[in-house]
C-alpha positions as CSV (number, residue, x, y, z in Angstrom):
1,X,0.0,0.0,0.0
2,X,1.5,3.4,-1.0
3,X,2.2,5.8,1.9
4,X,1.6,9.5,1.4
5,X,2.9,12.4,3.5
6,X,0.5,15.3,3.8
7,X,1.2,18.9,4.6
8,X,-2.0,20.4,6.2
9,X,-3.4,23.7,7.1
10,X,-6.5,24.2,9.2
11,X,-8.6,26.5,11.3
12,X,-9.1,24.6,14.5
13,X,-12.1,26.7,15.6
14,X,-14.8,24.3,14.6
15,X,-13.0,21.1,15.9
16,X,-12.6,19.3,19.2
17,X,-8.9,19.0,18.5
18,X,-6.9,16.7,16.2
19,X,-7.7,13.3,17.6
20,X,-10.6,11.3,16.4
21,X,-13.4,11.2,19.0
22,X,-16.7,9.3,18.6
23,X,-19.6,11.6,17.9
24,X,-17.5,14.8,17.8
25,X,-16.0,16.8,14.9
26,X,-12.2,16.6,14.9
27,X,-9.5,17.3,12.3
28,X,-8.3,13.7,12.1
29,X,-11.9,12.4,11.7
30,X,-12.6,14.9,9.0
31,X,-9.5,14.0,7.1
32,X,-10.2,10.3,7.4
33,X,-13.7,10.8,6.1
34,X,-12.3,12.6,3.0
35,X,-9.6,9.9,2.5
36,X,-12.2,7.2,2.7
37,X,-14.2,8.8,-0.1
38,X,-11.0,9.1,-2.1
39,X,-9.8,5.5,-1.6
40,X,-13.1,3.7,-1.3
41,X,-12.6,2.4,2.2
42,X,-11.4,3.2,5.7
43,X,-8.1,5.1,5.9
44,X,-6.2,6.0,9.1
45,X,-4.6,9.5,9.0
46,X,-1.8,9.9,11.5
47,X,-0.6,13.3,12.5
48,X,2.6,14.7,13.8
49,X,1.0,16.8,16.6
50,X,-2.2,16.2,18.5
51,X,-3.4,19.8,18.6
52,X,-6.1,20.7,21.2
53,X,-9.6,21.9,20.6
54,X,-9.5,25.3,18.8
55,X,-5.8,25.2,18.0
56,X,-4.8,25.9,14.4
57,X,-2.1,24.7,12.0
58,X,-0.2,26.1,9.1
59,X,2.2,23.2,8.8
60,X,0.7,20.1,10.3
61,X,2.2,16.9,8.9
62,X,0.4,13.6,8.6
63,X,0.7,10.3,6.7
64,X,-1.8,7.8,5.4
65,X,-1.7,4.5,3.5
66,X,-4.0,4.1,0.4
67,X,-5.0,1.0,-1.4
68,X,-4.6,2.6,-4.8
69,X,-1.7,4.6,-6.1
70,X,-2.8,8.1,-7.1
71,X,0.4,10.0,-8.1
72,X,0.0,13.8,-8.5
73,X,-3.7,13.7,-7.6
74,X,-3.9,13.1,-3.8
75,X,-3.8,16.7,-2.6
76,X,-6.4,17.9,-5.1
77,X,-8.7,14.9,-4.5
78,X,-8.5,15.3,-0.7
79,X,-9.3,19.0,-1.0
80,X,-12.3,18.2,-3.2
81,X,-13.7,15.9,-0.5
82,X,-12.8,18.2,2.4
83,X,-14.9,21.1,1.1
84,X,-16.4,23.1,2.8
85,X,-14.4,22.3,5.9
86,X,-11.6,24.8,6.8
87,X,-8.9,22.2,6.2
88,X,-6.6,22.2,3.2
89,X,-4.0,19.7,2.1
90,X,-1.2,21.9,0.8
91,X,1.0,19.1,-0.5
92,X,0.9,15.3,-0.8
93,X,3.9,13.1,-1.7
94,X,4.7,9.4,-1.7
95,X,7.2,8.4,1.0
96,X,8.8,5.2,2.1
97,X,6.7,3.0,4.3
98,X,9.1,3.6,7.2
99,X,8.1,7.3,7.4
100,X,5.9,8.0,10.4
101,X,4.5,11.5,10.8
102,X,4.7,11.4,14.6
103,X,7.6,9.2,15.4
104,X,9.9,10.3,12.6
105,X,9.6,14.0,13.6
106,X,12.7,15.6,15.1
107,X,11.2,19.0,16.1
108,X,7.9,20.8,16.3
109,X,7.5,24.6,16.1
110,X,4.6,26.6,17.4
111,X,3.6,30.2,17.2
112,X,1.3,32.0,19.6
113,X,-0.3,35.3,18.6
114,X,-1.4,38.0,21.1
115,X,-3.0,41.2,20.0
116,X,-2.2,43.8,22.7
117,X,-5.0,46.3,22.1
118,X,-8.2,47.6,23.7
119,X,-10.4,47.3,20.6
120,X,-12.2,43.9,20.1
121,X,-10.9,41.7,17.3
122,X,-12.5,41.7,13.9
123,X,-10.3,40.1,11.1
124,X,-8.3,38.2,13.7
125,X,-11.3,37.0,15.8
126,X,-10.6,33.3,16.7
127,X,-7.0,33.6,15.5
128,X,-5.4,35.5,18.3
129,X,-5.7,36.3,22.1
130,X,-6.7,39.9,22.7
131,X,-5.0,41.2,25.9
132,X,-6.2,44.8,26.5
133,X,-3.8,45.7,29.3
134,X,-0.3,46.9,28.3
135,X,2.3,44.2,28.0
136,X,6.1,44.5,28.2
137,X,7.4,42.2,25.5
138,X,11.0,42.7,26.5
139,X,10.4,41.4,30.0
140,X,8.4,38.5,28.7
141,X,11.3,37.6,26.4
142,X,13.8,37.9,29.2
143,X,11.6,35.6,31.4
144,X,11.2,33.2,28.5
145,X,15.0,32.6,28.3
146,X,14.9,31.2,31.8
147,X,12.7,28.4,30.6
148,X,14.8,27.3,27.6
149,X,16.7,24.1,28.0
150,X,16.0,20.6,29.5
151,X,13.8,20.9,32.5
152,X,11.1,19.2,34.5
153,X,8.1,21.1,33.1
154,X,5.5,19.8,35.6
155,X,4.4,23.3,36.4
156,X,3.4,23.8,32.7
157,X,1.9,20.3,32.3
158,X,-1.9,19.8,32.0
159,X,-3.3,17.6,34.8
160,X,-4.7,15.2,32.2
161,X,-1.3,14.8,30.3
162,X,-0.5,11.2,29.5
163,X,3.2,11.7,28.7
164,X,5.5,9.3,30.5
165,X,7.7,12.1,31.7
166,X,7.4,15.9,32.3
167,X,11.1,16.4,31.3
168,X,11.3,18.1,28.0
169,X,13.9,20.1,26.0
170,X,12.8,23.5,25.0
171,X,15.1,24.7,22.3
172,X,13.6,28.1,21.6
173,X,11.1,30.4,23.3
174,X,11.2,33.9,21.9
175,X,8.9,36.9,22.4
176,X,8.7,39.8,19.9
177,X,6.4,42.7,19.4
178,X,5.3,44.0,16.0
179,X,3.1,47.0,16.7
180,X,0.2,45.7,18.7
181,X,1.0,42.1,17.7
182,X,3.1,40.0,20.0
183,X,4.4,36.7,18.8
184,X,5.7,33.8,21.0
185,X,7.8,31.3,19.0
186,X,8.3,28.0,20.7
187,X,10.4,25.0,19.5
188,X,11.2,21.6,20.9
189,X,11.5,17.9,19.8
190,X,8.2,17.3,21.6
191,X,5.8,18.9,24.0
192,X,3.7,17.8,26.9
193,X,-0.1,18.5,27.0
194,X,-0.9,22.2,26.9
195,X,2.7,23.2,27.5
196,X,2.9,26.1,25.1
197,X,-0.4,27.6,26.2
198,X,0.7,27.3,29.9
199,X,4.1,28.9,29.1
200,X,2.4,31.8,27.2
201,X,-0.2,32.4,30.0
202,X,2.5,32.6,32.6
203,X,4.7,34.9,30.5
204,X,1.8,37.2,30.0
205,X,1.5,37.6,33.8
206,X,5.1,38.8,33.7
207,X,4.3,41.1,30.8
208,X,1.4,42.6,32.8
209,X,3.8,43.4,35.6
210,X,2.1,41.1,38.1
211,X,5.3,39.1,38.6
212,X,9.0,39.9,38.2
213,X,11.1,38.2,35.4
214,X,12.6,35.7,37.9
215,X,9.2,34.4,38.8
216,X,9.4,32.3,35.6
217,X,12.4,30.4,37.0
218,X,10.7,30.1,40.4
219,X,7.6,28.4,39.2
220,X,9.5,26.2,36.8
221,X,11.7,24.9,39.7
222,X,8.7,24.4,41.9
223,X,7.5,21.6,39.6
224,X,4.0,22.4,40.9
225,X,1.0,22.8,38.5
226,X,-0.8,25.0,40.9
227,X,2.0,27.6,40.5
228,X,1.3,28.0,36.8
229,X,-0.3,31.2,35.5
230,X,-3.7,31.2,33.7
231,X,-3.5,29.0,30.6
232,X,-3.7,31.0,27.4
233,X,-6.8,30.3,25.2
234,X,-6.5,28.1,22.2
235,X,-7.4,30.8,19.7
236,X,-3.9,32.2,19.3
237,X,-1.9,28.9,18.9
238,X,-0.6,27.6,15.6
239,X,1.4,24.5,14.8
240,X,3.7,26.1,12.3
241,X,6.2,23.5,11.2
242,X,7.4,19.9,11.9
243,X,11.0,19.0,11.1
244,X,12.3,15.6,9.9
245,X,15.7,14.4,9.1
246,X,16.5,14.7,5.4
247,X,16.4,11.7,3.2
């Protein structure tokens, strides 16, 4: 059975996350329904990242095995069957059967968008977190650097997380302001459940001036979920890219 690697973009607003859930609309379930129409039978679509309800993607990667070889037609055919859902297959290519979207990935990159303004959102509604109080992006970036590296991230781990260990290696956590837009860029080989949103929510507390920069290190070292700041909403989070070894 030929295996295809898919590059996928989606607006996560209408979905209860990536993972297939009985009776609920999910990204994986919607993709599998489209693939079944394409291939004439059940197809499992495996993603690189299990995004939460409401989380978006501009560079999600998945793989699927089809019964029939359809060179140069998979992306267009999938998009035909996906309409009118806000999910698009940007690219589809045949890969070796050893490729696995989740387990072959070497890094995942997320971007979180905050709009720091008093006016309500119009064009960016559902695609960013509006924070009306003034935020200090420089202090948030300084605090973020205290969280980069290999640590026990229990403080930033959701209570329902099923990962075997809270120890993760955060390779990048940058905060930058562009006018009233503040972007958090976060990279790691893998993440624990709601880690990025927990990190962003805590950093925003620093940006508001409610805590000093060193508070980020203090709550990290506490390894105590109750010390985490409010979890940022899903609206502003995007899975931007997934990396794989060349070849």
